[in-house]
GUSELUM-999668 format. One record per residue: residue number from 1; residue in one letter; x negated, y negated, z negated of N, C-alpha, C, O in turn. Coordinates in steps of 0.05 Angstrom, whole numbers. Layout:
<nodes>
<node NUM, 'A', <X, Y, Z>, <X, Y, Z>, <X, Y, Z>, <X, Y, Z>>,
...
</nodes>
This chain:
<nodes>
<node 1, 'M', <610, -128, 436>, <583, -124, 423>, <587, -105, 399>, <604, -111, 382>>,
<node 2, 'P', <571, -84, 396>, <574, -66, 374>, <566, -79, 348>, <548, -95, 347>>,
<node 3, 'R', <581, -72, 327>, <576, -84, 301>, <552, -71, 287>, <549, -46, 288>>,
<node 4, 'D', <535, -87, 275>, <512, -77, 259>, <523, -68, 232>, <531, -85, 216>>,
<node 5, 'D', <523, -42, 227>, <535, -31, 203>, <521, -40, 178>, <531, -36, 156>>,
<node 6, 'R', <496, -51, 181>, <482, -57, 157>, <491, -84, 145>, <485, -89, 121>>,
<node 7, 'T', <504, -101, 160>, <515, -126, 150>, <545, -125, 152>, <556, -123, 174>>,
<node 8, 'V', <558, -126, 129>, <587, -123, 128>, <601, -150, 131>, <593, -169, 117>>,
<node 9, 'P', <621, -153, 149>, <634, -179, 151>, <645, -189, 125>, <651, -173, 107>>,
<node 10, 'T', <647, -215, 123>, <655, -227, 97>, <682, -217, 87>, <687, -214, 63>>,
<node 11, 'D', <701, -212, 106>, <728, -204, 98>, <731, -174, 94>, <753, -165, 88>>,
<node 12, 'A', <708, -159, 96>, <710, -130, 92>, <707, -124, 62>, <693, -138, 48>>,
<node 13, 'P', <721, -103, 52>, <720, -97, 24>, <693, -84, 17>, <686, -83, -7>>,
<node 14, 'E', <679, -72, 36>, <654, -59, 30>, <632, -79, 25>, <633, -102, 33>>,
<node 15, 'G', <611, -69, 12>, <587, -86, 8>, <589, -104, -16>, <610, -106, -29>>,
<node 16, 'E', <567, -117, -22>, <565, -135, -45>, <557, -163, -35>, <545, -165, -14>>,
<node 17, 'R', <565, -183, -50>, <557, -210, -42>, <527, -212, -41>, <512, -202, -58>>,
<node 18, 'L', <518, -225, -20>, <489, -227, -15>, <475, -240, -38>, <453, -231, -46>>,
<node 19, 'Q', <486, -261, -50>, <472, -275, -72>, <470, -257, -96>, <451, -259, -112>>,
<node 20, 'K', <490, -240, -100>, <489, -221, -123>, <467, -201, -119>, <452, -195, -138>>,
<node 21, 'V', <464, -191, -95>, <443, -171, -89>, <416, -184, -92>, <397, -172, -103>>,
<node 22, 'M', <413, -209, -82>, <387, -223, -85>, <380, -228, -114>, <357, -224, -122>>,
<node 23, 'A', <399, -236, -129>, <394, -241, -158>, <386, -216, -172>, <368, -217, -189>>,
<node 24, 'A', <399, -193, -166>, <392, -168, -178>, <364, -159, -171>, <351, -144, -186>>,
<node 25, 'A', <354, -168, -148>, <327, -162, -139>, <306, -180, -152>, <282, -177, -146>>,
<node 26, 'G', <315, -199, -168>, <296, -216, -182>, <289, -242, -168>, <269, -255, -176>>,
<node 27, 'V', <304, -250, -148>, <298, -275, -133>, <303, -299, -151>, <288, -319, -150>>,
<node 28, 'G', <324, -298, -167>, <332, -320, -184>, <361, -317, -192>, <373, -296, -187>>,
<node 29, 'S', <372, -338, -203>, <400, -338, -210>, <417, -337, -185>, <408, -342, -163>>,
<node 30, 'R', <443, -330, -188>, <460, -329, -165>, <463, -357, -152>, <464, -360, -128>>,
<node 31, 'R', <464, -378, -169>, <466, -404, -159>, <441, -411, -142>, <443, -424, -121>>,
<node 32, 'A', <417, -403, -152>, <392, -408, -137>, <392, -393, -111>, <382, -403, -91>>,
<node 33, 'C', <402, -368, -111>, <404, -352, -87>, <423, -364, -67>, <418, -364, -43>>,
<node 34, 'E', <445, -375, -77>, <464, -388, -59>, <451, -412, -46>, <456, -418, -22>>,
<node 35, 'D', <434, -426, -61>, <421, -450, -49>, <401, -441, -27>, <399, -455, -7>>,
<node 36, 'L', <387, -419, -31>, <369, -408, -11>, <385, -401, 15>, <376, -406, 37>>,
<node 37, 'I', <408, -388, 11>, <425, -381, 34>, <434, -406, 48>, <434, -407, 73>>,
<node 38, 'F', <444, -426, 33>, <454, -450, 44>, <433, -465, 61>, <438, -477, 81>>,
<node 39, 'R', <408, -463, 51>, <385, -477, 65>, <374, -460, 88>, <353, -467, 99>>,
<node 40, 'R', <388, -438, 95>, <380, -422, 118>, <353, -409, 114>, <338, -406, 134>>,
<node 41, 'R', <346, -403, 90>, <320, -391, 84>, <321, -361, 81>, <301, -347, 76>>,
<node 42, 'V', <345, -350, 86>, <350, -321, 82>, <360, -309, 108>, <377, -321, 122>>,
<node 43, 'T', <349, -286, 116>, <359, -272, 139>, <367, -244, 130>, <355, -232, 112>>,
<node 44, 'V', <387, -233, 144>, <396, -206, 139>, <396, -191, 166>, <411, -199, 184>>,
<node 45, 'D', <380, -170, 168>, <378, -155, 193>, <372, -173, 217>, <382, -169, 239>>,
<node 46, 'G', <354, -192, 212>, <345, -210, 234>, <362, -234, 240>, <355, -250, 257>>,
<node 47, 'R', <385, -237, 226>, <403, -260, 230>, <403, -278, 206>, <401, -269, 183>>,
<node 48, 'V', <405, -304, 211>, <406, -323, 189>, <432, -318, 173>, <453, -316, 184>>,
<node 49, 'A', <429, -315, 147>, <451, -309, 130>, <468, -334, 125>, <458, -356, 128>>,
<node 50, 'K', <492, -329, 116>, <510, -352, 109>, <524, -345, 83>, <528, -322, 76>>,
<node 51, 'L', <533, -366, 69>, <548, -361, 44>, <573, -345, 50>, <587, -350, 69>>,
<node 52, 'G', <577, -325, 33>, <600, -308, 36>, <593, -281, 48>, <610, -262, 48>>,
<node 53, 'D', <569, -278, 59>, <561, -252, 71>, <560, -231, 50>, <553, -235, 27>>,
<node 54, 'K', <568, -207, 58>, <566, -183, 41>, <547, -163, 55>, <546, -161, 80>>,
<node 55, 'V', <532, -149, 39>, <512, -130, 49>, <513, -104, 34>, <524, -102, 12>>,
<node 56, 'D', <502, -83, 47>, <498, -58, 34>, <469, -57, 24>, <451, -55, 41>>,
<node 57, 'P', <464, -58, -2>, <436, -58, -12>, <420, -34, -3>, <395, -36, -2>>,
<node 58, 'A', <433, -12, 4>, <418, 12, 11>, <407, 10, 39>, <388, 25, 46>>,
<node 59, 'T', <418, -7, 56>, <409, -8, 84>, <401, -36, 94>, <388, -37, 115>>,
<node 60, 'A', <410, -57, 81>, <405, -84, 91>, <375, -91, 91>, <361, -84, 71>>,
<node 61, 'V', <366, -104, 112>, <338, -114, 113>, <339, -144, 109>, <348, -159, 126>>,
<node 62, 'I', <331, -152, 85>, <334, -180, 77>, <306, -193, 75>, <288, -182, 63>>,
<node 63, 'H', <303, -217, 86>, <279, -233, 84>, <286, -260, 72>, <306, -272, 78>>,
<node 64, 'V', <268, -269, 54>, <270, -295, 42>, <245, -310, 49>, <223, -302, 42>>,
<node 65, 'D', <247, -332, 64>, <224, -347, 73>, <205, -329, 89>, <181, -332, 87>>,
<node 66, 'G', <216, -310, 104>, <200, -292, 120>, <188, -269, 106>, <175, -252, 119>>,
<node 67, 'E', <192, -266, 80>, <181, -244, 65>, <203, -223, 58>, <225, -231, 50>>,
<node 68, 'R', <197, -198, 62>, <216, -176, 58>, <224, -174, 29>, <207, -175, 11>>,
<node 69, 'L', <249, -172, 24>, <259, -168, -4>, <271, -140, -6>, <289, -133, 9>>,
<node 70, 'V', <261, -125, -25>, <271, -98, -29>, <294, -99, -48>, <290, -106, -72>>,
<node 71, 'V', <317, -91, -39>, <341, -92, -56>, <353, -65, -62>, <372, -63, -78>>,
<node 72, 'D', <342, -44, -50>, <351, -17, -55>, <338, -7, -81>, <314, -1, -81>>,
<node 73, 'T', <353, -5, -102>, <342, 2, -129>, <332, 31, -130>, <319, 39, -149>>,
<node 74, 'R', <339, 47, -109>, <329, 74, -109>, <300, 76, -100>, <287, 97, -104>>,
<node 75, 'L', <289, 55, -88>, <262, 56, -77>, <242, 49, -100>, <246, 32, -116>>,
<node 76, 'V', <220, 65, -99>, <200, 62, -120>, <173, 57, -106>, <166, 70, -86>>,
<node 77, 'Y', <157, 38, -118>, <131, 32, -107>, <112, 31, -131>, <114, 14, -148>>,
<node 78, 'L', <92, 49, -130>, <73, 51, -153>, <44, 49, -143>, <38, 57, -121>>,
<node 79, 'A', <27, 38, -160>, <-2, 39, -156>, <-13, 58, -177>, <-4, 58, -200>>,
<node 80, 'M', <-32, 75, -169>, <-44, 94, -187>, <-74, 94, -184>, <-85, 91, -162>>,
<node 81, 'N', <-88, 96, -207>, <-117, 99, -207>, <-123, 129, -210>, <-123, 140, -232>>,
<node 82, 'K', <-128, 142, -187>, <-133, 171, -187>, <-160, 177, -199>, <-181, 166, -190>>,
<node 83, 'P', <-161, 194, -220>, <-187, 201, -232>, <-203, 220, -214>, <-191, 234, -197>>,
<node 84, 'R', <-228, 222, -218>, <-245, 241, -204>, <-237, 269, -213>, <-232, 273, -237>>,
<node 85, 'G', <-237, 288, -195>, <-230, 316, -202>, <-201, 322, -198>, <-193, 345, -201>>,
<node 86, 'V', <-184, 302, -191>, <-156, 306, -187>, <-151, 308, -157>, <-161, 292, -142>>,
<node 87, 'V', <-135, 328, -149>, <-129, 332, -120>, <-107, 313, -112>, <-88, 307, -127>>,
<node 88, 'S', <-108, 303, -87>, <-88, 284, -76>, <-64, 299, -66>, <-59, 300, -41>>,
<node 89, 'T', <-49, 311, -83>, <-24, 324, -77>, <-6, 321, -102>, <-16, 319, -124>>,
<node 90, 'M', <20, 322, -98>, <37, 318, -121>, <37, 343, -138>, <40, 340, -163>>,
<node 91, 'A', <34, 366, -127>, <32, 391, -142>, <13, 410, -127>, <13, 410, -102>>,
<node 92, 'D', <-3, 426, -141>, <-23, 442, -129>, <-17, 472, -134>, <-14, 480, -157>>,
<node 93, 'E', <-16, 487, -112>, <-9, 516, -115>, <-31, 531, -129>, <-26, 553, -138>>,
<node 94, 'K', <-55, 520, -130>, <-77, 534, -144>, <-79, 526, -173>, <-97, 536, -187>>,
<node 95, 'G', <-61, 510, -182>, <-60, 503, -211>, <-79, 480, -219>, <-83, 475, -242>>,
<node 96, 'R', <-91, 467, -199>, <-109, 445, -205>, <-94, 420, -214>, <-70, 417, -207>>,
<node 97, 'T', <-107, 402, -228>, <-93, 378, -237>, <-86, 362, -212>, <-103, 356, -195>>,
<node 98, 'A', <-60, 354, -211>, <-50, 339, -188>, <-37, 313, -197>, <-36, 307, -220>>,
<node 99, 'L', <-28, 297, -178>, <-18, 270, -183>, <7, 270, -202>, <9, 253, -219>>,
<node 100, 'A', <25, 289, -197>, <49, 290, -213>, <44, 294, -243>, <60, 287, -259>>,
<node 101, 'D', <21, 306, -249>, <14, 311, -277>, <11, 285, -293>, <12, 286, -317>>,
<node 102, 'F', <7, 263, -279>, <3, 237, -293>, <29, 221, -294>, <29, 200, -307>>,
<node 103, 'L', <50, 230, -281>, <75, 215, -281>, <93, 222, -304>, <108, 205, -313>>,
<node 104, 'G', <92, 247, -312>, <110, 256, -334>, <139, 251, -326>, <147, 258, -304>>,
<node 105, 'N', <155, 241, -345>, <183, 235, -340>, <188, 206, -336>, <211, 197, -337>>,
<node 106, 'R', <167, 190, -330>, <170, 161, -328>, <183, 153, -301>, <194, 131, -299>>,
<node 107, 'V', <182, 170, -281>, <194, 163, -255>, <215, 184, -248>, <209, 208, -244>>,
<node 108, 'E', <240, 176, -247>, <262, 195, -241>, <262, 204, -212>, <268, 227, -206>>,
<node 109, 'Q', <255, 185, -194>, <256, 192, -165>, <231, 209, -158>, <210, 207, -171>>,
<node 110, 'R', <235, 224, -137>, <213, 240, -126>, <196, 222, -108>, <206, 212, -88>>,
<node 111, 'V', <171, 218, -114>, <153, 201, -98>, <132, 217, -85>, <126, 240, -92>>,
<node 112, 'Y', <119, 205, -65>, <98, 218, -50>, <74, 199, -48>, <77, 174, -50>>,
<node 113, 'H', <50, 210, -45>, <26, 193, -43>, <23, 183, -15>, <29, 197, 5>>,
<node 114, 'V', <12, 159, -12>, <7, 147, 13>, <-23, 151, 19>, <-40, 139, 6>>,
<node 115, 'G', <-29, 167, 39>, <-57, 173, 44>, <-69, 192, 24>, <-55, 203, 7>>,
<node 116, 'R', <-95, 195, 26>, <-109, 215, 8>, <-135, 204, -2>, <-147, 186, 10>>,
<node 117, 'L', <-145, 215, -24>, <-172, 213, -33>, <-181, 241, -40>, <-166, 256, -52>>,
<node 118, 'D', <-205, 249, -31>, <-214, 276, -37>, <-218, 279, -68>, <-219, 259, -82>>,
<node 119, 'A', <-219, 303, -77>, <-220, 309, -106>, <-244, 295, -119>, <-241, 287, -142>>,
<node 120, 'D', <-266, 292, -106>, <-290, 279, -117>, <-289, 249, -116>, <-306, 235, -128>>,
<node 121, 'S', <-269, 238, -103>, <-266, 209, -102>, <-245, 199, -121>, <-229, 215, -131>>,
<node 122, 'E', <-245, 173, -127>, <-226, 162, -146>, <-217, 135, -137>, <-226, 124, -117>>,
<node 123, 'G', <-198, 124, -152>, <-188, 97, -146>, <-160, 96, -137>, <-143, 113, -144>>,
<node 124, 'L', <-153, 75, -121>, <-126, 67, -115>, <-112, 86, -96>, <-122, 93, -75>>,
<node 125, 'L', <-88, 95, -105>, <-69, 109, -88>, <-42, 95, -92>, <-37, 84, -113>>,
<node 126, 'L', <-26, 95, -71>, <1, 85, -72>, <20, 108, -72>, <16, 127, -57>>,
<node 127, 'L', <41, 107, -89>, <61, 127, -91>, <88, 114, -85>, <94, 93, -97>>,
<node 128, 'T', <104, 126, -68>, <130, 115, -61>, <149, 136, -50>, <140, 157, -42>>,
<node 129, 'N', <175, 129, -50>, <194, 146, -36>, <205, 132, -12>, <225, 140, 0>>,
<node 130, 'D', <192, 110, -4>, <199, 95, 20>, <183, 107, 44>, <160, 99, 49>>,
<node 131, 'G', <195, 125, 58>, <181, 140, 79>, <173, 122, 102>, <152, 127, 114>>,
<node 132, 'T', <189, 103, 109>, <183, 85, 131>, <158, 69, 125>, <140, 67, 142>>,
<node 133, 'L', <157, 57, 102>, <133, 41, 95>, <109, 58, 92>, <87, 51, 102>>,
<node 134, 'A', <112, 82, 80>, <89, 100, 77>, <77, 108, 104>, <53, 108, 108>>,
<node 135, 'H', <95, 113, 124>, <85, 120, 150>, <69, 98, 163>, <48, 102, 174>>,
<node 136, 'R', <79, 73, 160>, <66, 51, 172>, <39, 45, 159>, <20, 38, 172>>,
<node 137, 'L', <38, 48, 133>, <13, 44, 119>, <-9, 64, 127>, <-32, 57, 127>>,
<node 138, 'M', <-1, 88, 134>, <-20, 109, 141>, <-27, 109, 171>, <-48, 119, 178>>,
<node 139, 'H', <-9, 99, 187>, <-13, 101, 216>, <-35, 81, 225>, <-34, 57, 219>>,
<node 140, 'P', <-55, 91, 240>, <-77, 73, 248>, <-69, 49, 265>, <-83, 29, 266>>,
<node 141, 'S', <-47, 51, 279>, <-39, 29, 297>, <-31, 4, 281>, <-32, -18, 292>>,
<node 142, 'Y', <-25, 7, 255>, <-18, -17, 239>, <-43, -30, 227>, <-41, -52, 217>>,
<node 143, 'G', <-65, -16, 227>, <-91, -28, 219>, <-92, -38, 191>, <-104, -59, 186>>,
<node 144, 'V', <-80, -24, 172>, <-82, -33, 144>, <-110, -26, 133>, <-118, -3, 134>>,
<node 145, 'S', <-123, -46, 123>, <-151, -42, 114>, <-152, -30, 86>, <-134, -32, 70>>,
<node 146, 'K', <-174, -16, 81>, <-180, -4, 55>, <-208, -11, 47>, <-226, -10, 63>>,
<node 147, 'T', <-212, -17, 21>, <-238, -25, 11>, <-248, -4, -9>, <-233, 6, -26>>,
<node 148, 'Y', <-274, 2, -7>, <-286, 23, -24>, <-312, 12, -37>, <-327, -3, -25>>,
<node 149, 'L', <-316, 19, -62>, <-341, 14, -76>, <-355, 40, -79>, <-345, 59, -91>>,
<node 150, 'C', <-380, 41, -69>, <-394, 67, -68>, <-422, 64, -81>, <-436, 44, -78>>,
<node 151, 'E', <-429, 85, -96>, <-456, 87, -106>, <-471, 106, -87>, <-463, 129, -83>>,
<node 152, 'V', <-493, 95, -76>, <-507, 110, -55>, <-537, 111, -61>, <-547, 96, -78>>,
<node 153, 'A', <-551, 128, -46>, <-580, 129, -48>, <-592, 104, -36>, <-584, 95, -14>>,
<node 154, 'G', <-611, 92, -50>, <-624, 68, -41>, <-653, 73, -34>, <-661, 96, -34>>,
<node 155, 'P', <-668, 53, -27>, <-659, 25, -24>, <-644, 20, 2>, <-645, 37, 20>>,
<node 156, 'I', <-630, -3, 3>, <-613, -9, 26>, <-629, -28, 45>, <-637, -50, 37>>,
<node 157, 'P', <-633, -19, 70>, <-647, -37, 89>, <-630, -61, 96>, <-606, -60, 95>>,
<node 158, 'R', <-643, -83, 103>, <-629, -108, 109>, <-611, -106, 133>, <-591, -120, 134>>,
<node 159, 'N', <-617, -88, 151>, <-601, -87, 176>, <-578, -67, 174>, <-564, -63, 194>>,
<node 160, 'L', <-573, -55, 150>, <-553, -35, 149>, <-525, -46, 154>, <-509, -34, 168>>,
<node 161, 'G', <-520, -70, 144>, <-494, -83, 148>, <-488, -87, 178>, <-467, -81, 187>>,
<node 162, 'K', <-508, -97, 192>, <-505, -102, 221>, <-500, -76, 236>, <-485, -75, 255>>,
<node 163, 'R', <-514, -55, 227>, <-511, -29, 240>, <-482, -19, 236>, <-470, -8, 255>>,
<node 164, 'L', <-472, -21, 212>, <-445, -11, 207>, <-424, -28, 221>, <-404, -18, 231>>,
<node 165, 'L', <-428, -55, 222>, <-409, -72, 236>, <-409, -67, 266>, <-389, -72, 279>>,
<node 166, 'A', <-432, -59, 276>, <-434, -54, 305>, <-422, -27, 313>, <-413, -23, 335>>,
<node 167, 'G', <-420, -8, 294>, <-408, 18, 299>, <-428, 40, 297>, <-451, 38, 306>>,
<node 168, 'V', <-419, 62, 286>, <-436, 86, 283>, <-421, 110, 296>, <-397, 114, 291>>,
<node 169, 'E', <-435, 125, 312>, <-423, 148, 325>, <-423, 173, 307>, <-444, 181, 297>>,
<node 170, 'L', <-399, 184, 301>, <-397, 208, 286>, <-388, 231, 305>, <-383, 226, 329>>,
<node 171, 'E', <-387, 255, 295>, <-380, 278, 312>, <-352, 276, 324>, <-347, 288, 345>>,
<node 172, 'D', <-334, 262, 310>, <-307, 259, 320>, <-301, 231, 330>, <-278, 223, 332>>,
<node 173, 'G', <-322, 217, 338>, <-318, 191, 350>, <-331, 168, 334>, <-340, 172, 311>>,
<node 174, 'P', <-332, 144, 346>, <-345, 122, 332>, <-328, 110, 310>, <-304, 114, 309>>,
<node 175, 'V', <-342, 97, 291>, <-328, 84, 269>, <-343, 57, 264>, <-367, 56, 264>>,
<node 176, 'T', <-328, 37, 259>, <-339, 11, 252>, <-326, 1, 226>, <-304, 9, 219>>,
<node 177, 'V', <-341, -15, 211>, <-330, -27, 186>, <-322, -56, 191>, <-333, -69, 209>>,
<node 178, 'E', <-304, -65, 176>, <-295, -93, 178>, <-313, -112, 162>, <-318, -134, 171>>,
<node 179, 'S', <-323, -102, 139>, <-342, -118, 123>, <-359, -99, 107>, <-352, -76, 102>>,
<node 180, 'F', <-383, -109, 99>, <-402, -93, 84>, <-419, -112, 67>, <-427, -133, 77>>,
<node 181, 'K', <-424, -104, 42>, <-442, -120, 26>, <-454, -102, 4>, <-442, -82, -5>>,
<node 182, 'V', <-478, -109, -4>, <-492, -96, -26>, <-484, -110, -52>, <-488, -134, -55>>,
<node 183, 'V', <-472, -95, -70>, <-462, -107, -95>, <-484, -107, -116>, <-486, -127, -131>>,
<node 184, 'D', <-499, -85, -118>, <-520, -84, -139>, <-540, -62, -131>, <-534, -44, -115>>,
<node 185, 'T', <-564, -65, -141>, <-585, -45, -137>, <-597, -38, -164>, <-601, -55, -181>>,
<node 186, 'L', <-604, -13, -167>, <-616, -3, -192>, <-634, 20, -185>, <-625, 43, -181>>,
<node 187, 'G', <-660, 15, -184>, <-679, 36, -177>, <-674, 48, -150>, <-674, 34, -130>>,
<node 188, 'R', <-669, 74, -149>, <-665, 88, -124>, <-635, 90, -117>, <-628, 104, -98>>,
<node 189, 'T', <-618, 76, -131>, <-590, 76, -124>, <-580, 48, -120>, <-593, 28, -128>>,
<node 190, 'A', <-558, 46, -106>, <-546, 19, -100>, <-516, 22, -100>, <-505, 43, -94>>,
<node 191, 'Q', <-503, 0, -105>, <-474, -2, -102>, <-467, -19, -78>, <-477, -41, -75>>,
<node 192, 'V', <-451, -8, -60>, <-444, -22, -36>, <-413, -23, -34>, <-400, -5, -43>>,
<node 193, 'E', <-403, -44, -21>, <-374, -46, -16>, <-370, -48, 13>, <-383, -64, 27>>,
<node 194, 'L', <-351, -32, 23>, <-345, -34, 52>, <-314, -32, 56>, <-300, -19, 41>>,
<node 195, 'T', <-305, -46, 76>, <-277, -46, 84>, <-274, -36, 112>, <-289, -44, 130>>,
<node 196, 'L', <-255, -18, 116>, <-250, -8, 143>, <-220, 0, 146>, <-206, 2, 126>>,
<node 197, 'H', <-212, 4, 170>, <-184, 11, 176>, <-181, 41, 181>, <-159, 51, 183>>,
<node 198, 'E', <-203, 55, 181>, <-202, 84, 188>, <-188, 100, 166>, <-188, 93, 143>>,
<node 199, 'G', <-176, 123, 175>, <-164, 141, 155>, <-172, 170, 159>, <-160, 188, 148>>,
<node 200, 'R', <-193, 174, 176>, <-201, 201, 181>, <-213, 214, 155>, <-222, 200, 137>>,
<node 201, 'K', <-212, 240, 155>, <-220, 255, 131>, <-249, 250, 124>, <-267, 252, 141>>,
<node 202, 'H', <-254, 243, 98>, <-281, 238, 88>, <-296, 218, 104>, <-321, 219, 106>>,
<node 203, 'I', <-282, 198, 116>, <-295, 180, 135>, <-317, 164, 122>, <-338, 159, 134>>,
<node 204, 'V', <-312, 154, 97>, <-332, 137, 84>, <-357, 153, 77>, <-380, 144, 82>>,
<node 205, 'R', <-353, 177, 66>, <-376, 194, 59>, <-392, 202, 84>, <-416, 202, 84>>,
<node 206, 'R', <-377, 209, 105>, <-391, 217, 129>, <-406, 194, 142>, <-429, 197, 152>>,
<node 207, 'L', <-394, 171, 141>, <-407, 147, 153>, <-433, 140, 139>, <-453, 136, 152>>,
<node 208, 'L', <-432, 139, 113>, <-456, 131, 98>, <-477, 153, 98>, <-501, 146, 98>>,
<node 209, 'A', <-469, 178, 99>, <-489, 199, 102>, <-503, 198, 129>, <-526, 203, 131>>,
<node 210, 'E', <-488, 190, 149>, <-499, 189, 176>, <-521, 167, 178>, <-540, 170, 193>>,
<node 211, 'V', <-518, 146, 163>, <-538, 124, 163>, <-559, 127, 142>, <-574, 109, 136>>,
<node 212, 'G', <-559, 151, 129>, <-581, 157, 110>, <-576, 149, 81>, <-595, 147, 66>>,
<node 213, 'H', <-551, 145, 74>, <-545, 136, 46>, <-521, 152, 35>, <-499, 142, 32>>,
<node 214, 'P', <-526, 178, 28>, <-504, 195, 19>, <-491, 183, -7>, <-505, 170, -23>>,
<node 215, 'V', <-465, 188, -9>, <-450, 176, -31>, <-450, 194, -56>, <-445, 218, -54>>,
<node 216, 'A', <-457, 182, -79>, <-456, 197, -104>, <-429, 192, -118>, <-420, 209, -133>>,
<node 217, 'R', <-418, 168, -114>, <-392, 162, -127>, <-377, 143, -108>, <-389, 125, -96>>,
<node 218, 'L', <-351, 148, -105>, <-334, 132, -87>, <-308, 124, -102>, <-294, 141, -112>>,
<node 219, 'V', <-303, 98, -102>, <-279, 87, -114>, <-264, 70, -94>, <-276, 50, -83>>,
<node 220, 'R', <-239, 76, -88>, <-223, 58, -70>, <-212, 36, -87>, <-198, 41, -107>>,
<node 221, 'T', <-218, 11, -80>, <-210, -12, -96>, <-186, -27, -85>, <-174, -43, -99>>,
<node 222, 'S', <-179, -23, -59>, <-156, -37, -49>, <-145, -23, -25>, <-159, -9, -10>>,
<node 223, 'I', <-119, -26, -21>, <-104, -17, 3>, <-89, -41, 13>, <-69, -49, 0>>,
<node 224, 'G', <-97, -53, 35>, <-84, -77, 45>, <-85, -98, 23>, <-106, -104, 13>>,
<node 225, 'P', <-62, -110, 16>, <-62, -131, -5>, <-62, -121, -33>, <-63, -137, -52>>,
<node 226, 'I', <-60, -95, -37>, <-57, -84, -65>, <-85, -77, -75>, <-101, -63, -62>>,
<node 227, 'R', <-91, -88, -99>, <-118, -83, -111>, <-116, -65, -136>, <-96, -66, -150>>,
<node 228, 'L', <-137, -50, -140>, <-138, -32, -163>, <-139, -48, -189>, <-125, -41, -209>>,
<node 229, 'G', <-154, -70, -189>, <-156, -86, -213>, <-167, -71, -237>, <-185, -55, -234>>,
<node 230, 'D', <-156, -76, -260>, <-165, -63, -285>, <-147, -40, -293>, <-147, -32, -316>>,
<node 231, 'L', <-132, -29, -274>, <-116, -5, -280>, <-133, 18, -288>, <-152, 26, -273>>,
<node 232, 'R', <-128, 29, -311>, <-145, 51, -322>, <-141, 77, -307>, <-119, 82, -296>>,
<node 233, 'A', <-161, 94, -307>, <-160, 119, -293>, <-137, 136, -304>, <-134, 139, -329>>,
<node 234, 'G', <-121, 148, -286>, <-99, 164, -294>, <-73, 149, -300>, <-52, 161, -305>>,
<node 235, 'R', <-74, 122, -298>, <-51, 106, -304>, <-37, 98, -278>, <-50, 97, -257>>,
<node 236, 'T', <-12, 91, -280>, <4, 81, -258>, <17, 55, -266>, <21, 50, -290>>,
<node 237, 'R', <24, 39, -247>, <40, 15, -252>, <59, 10, -229>, <52, 17, -206>>,
<node 238, 'R', <81, -3, -234>, <100, -10, -213>, <90, -35, -199>, <81, -54, -211>>,
<node 239, 'L', <92, -35, -173>, <84, -59, -158>, <105, -81, -162>, <128, -76, -166>>,
<node 240, 'T', <95, -106, -162>, <113, -128, -165>, <128, -133, -138>, <120, -122, -118>>,
<node 241, 'N', <150, -148, -140>, <164, -155, -115>, <146, -169, -95>, <148, -163, -71>>,
<node 242, 'A', <128, -186, -105>, <110, -200, -86>, <91, -181, -73>, <84, -184, -50>>,
<node 243, 'E', <81, -161, -88>, <63, -141, -77>, <77, -124, -56>, <65, -118, -35>>,
<node 244, 'V', <102, -116, -61>, <117, -100, -42>, <121, -116, -16>, <118, -106, 6>>,
<node 245, 'A', <128, -142, -20>, <132, -159, 3>, <107, -162, 19>, <107, -162, 44>>,
<node 246, 'A', <84, -163, 5>, <58, -165, 19>, <52, -140, 35>, <39, -141, 56>>,
<node 247, 'L', <59, -117, 24>, <55, -92, 39>, <72, -91, 65>, <62, -84, 86>>,
<node 248, 'F', <97, -100, 63>, <114, -101, 87>, <102, -120, 107>, <102, -115, 131>>,
<node 249, 'K', <91, -143, 97>, <79, -162, 115>, <55, -151, 129>, <49, -156, 152>>,
<node 250, 'A', <40, -134, 114>, <15, -122, 125>, <21, -103, 148>, <4, -99, 166>>,
<node 251, 'V', <45, -92, 148>, <52, -74, 170>, <72, -87, 190>, <85, -74, 206>>,
<node 252, 'G', <74, -113, 188>, <89, -128, 208>, <119, -129, 204>, <134, -133, 223>>,
<node 253, 'D', <128, -124, 179>, <157, -124, 174>, <164, -148, 156>, <187, -152, 149>>,
</nodes>
């Protein structure tokens, strides 16, 4: 049977003790990590771990109680509140304000944005150098939901939610929403929230325009389990270990 190079045999000089790697990732003390391993709550590359295992933090896939643990310190996971007027690219050849302009020297690694928001839209973007996770988050087959808060032309008819849930035909195919609700109404404008799995270009704006409620302002408030919260426009924050684990869980890892 071929050896899985990601898990190093106990008697090999390569690799680091599993409990040391887990402790460095913030799971707990080494003694606490040893207890988790002893209780068979840890897997490495799909196999139940045992005391004495050594791993390569750069390649090992470690789960604790079924949740992915990121142990490669080179990987970066950020949430950003993209302001309106900023293009969704790390650098812009036309000299427009881009995402990297807000990072400064705070992030040493080169990161990339997950998905896009058009320049007139704002809200949550994820930035990472984990190409595998980024691909899964963007690929429609993984069905990661995204939630948007939109200011639209009102008033909102009572049957709009049912219409959107049933599906609306656009020029490039049908689109349906997972959820829809009216958040607030003010004169001839309204705030609505909708969640969908679609990632087609300008899909939310095109969808709402098609049903007669063009968007005046669009804010993405969540991507899968990650929420924008009170993160200020133009600011970034590092995702917690629990948030990263939740992202992996959302894409089935």
